[in-house]
N, C-alpha and C positions, 0 to 999 in steps of 0.2 A: 734595314731599310735605308735608302741613300736619300741624303736631304736633297731636294733641289732648290736652289737660293731663292727662284721666283715665288716659290709655294711657300717656304719658310716652314714647310710640315714635311714629314717623312711621305716616299712614295706610296700609295694606296691609301692614306689616310684624308678622308673629305674635309675641308673646311665647312663652316657653316652655310656660306652662300653657295657652295655646290651641294650640300645637304638638300636646302632649300629649293634651288632650280631642279634638282632631280626629282625631289617629291611634287613641285607643281607640275612639271612635264608628266609625271605618272599621274595627277589627278586628272589634265587635260584629256588623257586618254579616257579616263571614267567618264568623264563628262561628254565626250564624243559617244559612248557607249548610252549614257542617260538619252542623248537626245535621240540615238537609235531605239531607245524603247517607247519615247514620247512619240516618235514617227511612228511605229506599229501601233500604237494605240488608235492614233488618227487613220491608218490605213484601215484597220481593222472595223472602225465605224464607218468609213466610205465603202468598203467592202460589203457590208451588211445590208447596203441598199441595192446593190447591182443585180442580184437574181431577179429583185422585183420589178428593177426597172427594165430588164429583158421582158419579163414577163408582160408587162403592160404595152412595151413597144408590139409584141407578136400579138397579143390580143385585139388592142385598138387598131392597129394598123393591118390586120389581116385581111388578105385580098385587096388592098388598096391599089391602084392604078395611078399613080403618078400624083402631081398637086395642081391639077389644071381645073379640077371642078369644087364648088363649094361644099359639096359634101366632103372632100379632101381636106380643106381648108379646116372644116369644123372639127374632122376627127384629129388634124395635126394640135388645133387649140385643145384639145380636152386631153389627148396624151401628154402636151407639155405642161398643162396646168398638174395633171397627175404627177409627171417626173417631178416637178419643183416640190410638191408637197412630200413626196418620198425621198429626196435628196435633202429637203428641210430637216428631215429627223436627224439625219448624220451632222450635220452642220452645225444644228442647234444644241449637238451635244461636243461636239469639236471645238467649239471656242471657248466655253467653260474649261474643257479638260488642258486647252494649251494655257490659259490664264493661270489656272492653279500650277500647273506644273513649272512655268516660268516663274511666278511669286515663290515657290518652294526654291527654286535656284537660287534665286537673289539673295533670299533670307539665308540660306545654308551656306553660300559661297565665302562670306568675310569670317564667318565661325571656323569654317573648314580651314581657311587661309592662315587663320590665328594658330590653330593647332598645328599646322606643319611648320610653321614658323618658330612655336614654342619648343617644336620637340628638335629642332635645328641647330637652334643656338644653345652655346654655353653657360648661359646666364639666366635669371629667372626674369620676366619681363612682365610687366603691367601694360595693358593696350584697351584701345578704345574700340569699340565695335559700333556701328552704325546700327540707329533703331530699327526695328521689324517696319514699322511704319515708313518709315524712309526707303528701305530696302523695297517695300510693295511698290512705291511710288517710281521707282527705276524701273521695276518690269514693267508696267503701266505705262507709262511717260517719255522711257528714253526712246529714241527712234533707231533703227538700223537699217540700212539700205533705203532711208528716207521715209519710212514708215513706222509707227508703233506697232503693238503687237494686234489690237481689235483692228485697226484699218488693213493690216496685212491679212488677217483674217476673213475680213469682209470682201476683201479684192479676190480673194481667192474663191471662194463662195461665188461670186458673180462670174468669174473669169470660168469657173466649172461649170456654171449652168449654160453659162453662153457656148462654151464647145458642145456641152450635149446637145441643145438645139439646133447648134450650126449642122453638127451628123447627121440629127435626124431629117432636117431638111435637105441636106445634100443627098442623102439617100433616098428620099422621096421624089426628089426632082430629077436623079438618075435612074428611077422605075424599079430600085432594088425592093427584094422582098420584105415583108417584115422580120424574117429571122436575117437575114444579111444585113438589117438598120441594127438591130438588135446588136449583132457581132461588131460592127463599126461602131456601136457606143462603148459597150462594155468588154469587147474582145473575146475570144474564143478560149476554150476550157484547157485547148490541147498547149497553148501562151499561156495559161493561168492568168489571161486578161491584159496582160501587157501589151498587145496590140490592138487595143481599144484606146478611144480619144480621153478616158477616164484616167488611162495610166499618166496622161500629161498631169493631171492633179495629184495623183502620187508622186511622181518626181518632184514637182514644185512644194507640196506639202514636205518632203524628205528636205528639200533645200532651204526651205523657212526655218523648219525647226532645228537644223543643226545649226543655222546662222543665228536664229534669235538664242540659242542655249549659249553660244559663244559670245554674242553681244552681252547679254544680260551678266553673264558670271565674270566677264571682263571688266563692266561697268562697274558691279559690284564690287569686285577686288579692287579697283582703284580707289572707291569709297575707303576701303580699310586702309588702302596705304596712304591716303592722304590724312586719314584721322590719325595716323601713328607715323607721321612725316620725318619727325624727328630720329626714328630707327633706322631712316633710309638714306642712301647717298642719292640715288635716281633709279630708272628703271629699263630693264632690257626689253627690246623687242624679240621674241623669238618665234621666227616663222620658219620652223623645221619640224611641224608635226604633219606635212604633206610631203606625199613623195614627188608630187608634181607642183611646186611651190609657183604663186604668180608672179611674174615680175614685179609688182607693186609691193608684194609680201618680201621677195627675194633681196627687193632692194632696202628695206629696213631691217634685215637680219642681223644682229648684233649690233643695233645703233642704239644709244642709250639716250633717255631724255630725262628731264625732270620731274618729281613725283607729280601725278597728278596733269603732265602736261605733253601736248605731242598727240600722234595719231593711236589709235586705241581700235585692237581688232574690233568686230570684222571689218575688213577694207573691201570685202566683196562676196557676194554668196560663196557660202561653202567654206568660208574660210576658217581654218584652225589655229589662227597664230596666237600667242598670248604675250603678255608684258608680266616679266618676274621683277620684282623688287629687289635691289641691289642692299644687302646689310650696311649699316654704317661701323664700320669696325672702332672708332673711336667711342662712338656712344655706347656700343655693346661693352666695350671692353670695360665701361666705368659702372657698370651695372652688376649687383650682387651674382656671383657664381652660384650655378646650382650645383646641390651636395656632391653629384657625383663627379663634376668637374673641379669642385674644390680639393676633393682627394686626390684626382689625377694631379692637380699641380701642386699640392703638398708633398706628393711622391717623386715630383720631376725636381723642386725646389730645395727637399731634403737630400736627394741624390747628390745634385751638383755642388752641395755645399759640405757633404761630407758628415751631415748631423742627424742623430737618431729621427727615425719615421715618425710622423704624429698624425692622428687621425682629424685635428682640428685647426685653425689659426691659433685658436688661444693659448693650444698647448707648446707654439713655438717657442725656443730660448729667448731670454731678454736680449733684445737689441734686432732680431731678426723679422720682426712682425712688419715692420714697415717698408725691410727690402722686400719680403714677399709680397706685400701689396703692389710694389713697383713692378716684380717680376711677374705676378698674375695678369695685371692690366694690359702687358706687354703680349703676354702669352696669349689671352683672350682675344687681343685685335688679331694675332696670327691665326688662331683658331677659328676667326670668322671670316677672314680671308678677303679676297677682293672679287671682281667680277670674273665668272668661269669664263674658260675660253671659248671662242665660237666654235659650236662643234654641228655637225648635221645630225639629223634625226637618225640616219643609217648608223652613224658613228655612235651615236649615243646608245641606241637599241643593240648594236653590237657588245655594248658594254653590260649588258643585263642578264639576269642569268637565263638557260633556256627554258625553263618553266614560264618565267615571263613573257620571253619572243614568243613561245607555245600560244600563251594566251591572248596577245596581241594579234600575233598573224594567222593563229592556227596550227596544228602539228606539222601539217605536210609544207606548208609556206615557210614555216619556223627552221624545217631541216634543210630546205633549198638554201633559205637566207644564211644558216650558219655553215655552210659547205661554201659559201661565197661564189655558187654559180648565178644568181640571180640578185639584181640590185633590186632595192624597192621598188623602183620605179617602173621594172617589169611585171610588178604585181597589179597596175591599174592600167586603164585606156588613157586615152588622150584629154579625155574629160576628167580625169581623177578617179571615176567610178572603180571599185575593187572587180578585177575579173574573175570569173567562177573558175574552180579547181579544172572543168573540162576545157575552158578558155585558155586556162595558163598551159595545161599540159598540150593543147593544140599548136600553140606557139612557143613553147618552149620545150619539146621534145627530148632534145639533147641532155637540157640540164636534169630532168627528170630522170634520164637512163644514168647519167653522170652521180646522180644520188641515190641509186639503188631501187628507184621505182619506176614502174612498168606505166608508160602514158596511159596504155589501153585500160587500164583499171580507174581512169578517170574521164575517160570520153563516154 
C-alpha cells in the first residue's frame, strides 16, 4: 500500500473519522427508511376511512340537485358531520402513532450514535448519554419548520377536513353526481386514489413525517455531541443525501461549526441533511487503546525496532515502554484522522458494495448506476420524488438498452 502524506495511513485504510462518517451516512439512510415505514402507518390509517367516506357521499347525496335548496343544505350538513366523525377515527390514531414513533427515534438516536462512535475509534471511551426524560422532551417540544409535533398534527387534521369539505361543496355547486363528488374526494380506483383531494393529505403526511424524523434525530444526536464535546473538534454539515439538494443545504455542505452551534437540519421540508461530529485526535490519542488496537500497535512498534513481538505492553523490554507510549499516542492520532474530504452522495455511494447499492436503489437502478449510464439525479423528478421504473424507462430508454435491459419490460 502507498502512504498518502496527507492521510498518514496506507491507501484503503479508513481513519476513525472516515469510519464514523460512513457509519452515520449509512444510518441516515436507515432513518429515511424508518420515516417511510411511519408514513405508511399513517397512510394505512387514512386509507381505512376513505371507502367509508365515499359510501357516505354516495348515500347521503344520492339524487341531489345543486346546493340551492334548504334540503340540499341540510343534506350537506348531515354529510359533513358524518365525514368528520369518520375521518376523526383515523386522526385520533395518527396523533399518538406519530408521537410514539418520534419519541422512540429521539431516545434511540444518542445510543445508536454512541455505538457507532465506539466501534469507529481505536480507543476505549467513556461517554455520557442524555436522559430518556430529556430526549422525550426533545421530541415533544423542539420545533421543526415552525411548529412542534402536536401542532403539526393538529394543522394537518384541520387542513385535511377543510379540503374534503371544500371538494364536496364545489362538486355540489357544479351539479356533479354523488359518485363524481366521491371520486373528487377520494379519487378513482384506477389511480389508486391519487387523483382525489385526500392525496394532498398523504403527500403532506409523508413530508411532515420525513422532516420530523430528520429533525428529531439531528436534535437528539446534537445533545449527544454536546454531552461529550471534549471528544470532538467541530461538526461537519453533510448535505449529500438527496440527489437534488436545495440551494440552502448545498451552500452549507462541507461547512464546519462548533459543537452544538450553527444551523441544524432540517432547513426545509423533506431535508435529508445531517451533521457529523469530527473526532479530536489529540483527545482520542490520550485514551486507553482497545485490546485489538494495542496488539496492532505492538506489532508495528516491535517490527520497527527489531525487537521480539509481545502481546501486551508489560512484556516490552526495559526502557522501551515509554517509547511505546509516545509511539502509540501519535499513531492513534493518525488512526483518528481529520475531517473527511468533501464528497458527493453519488461518489460516496459509488464506493459502497453492489449489494448495498442495490439495497438503496433497487436492483435495476443499481445496475444502471454501476454502469455509469445514469447519475443519481436522473432517478428523481424536479420535486426530488423518486421516479417509478416505468417513468424512468420512458425517460431513459437508451440507458436501459445500454445496460442490457428492455425498457418495454418496465412500461
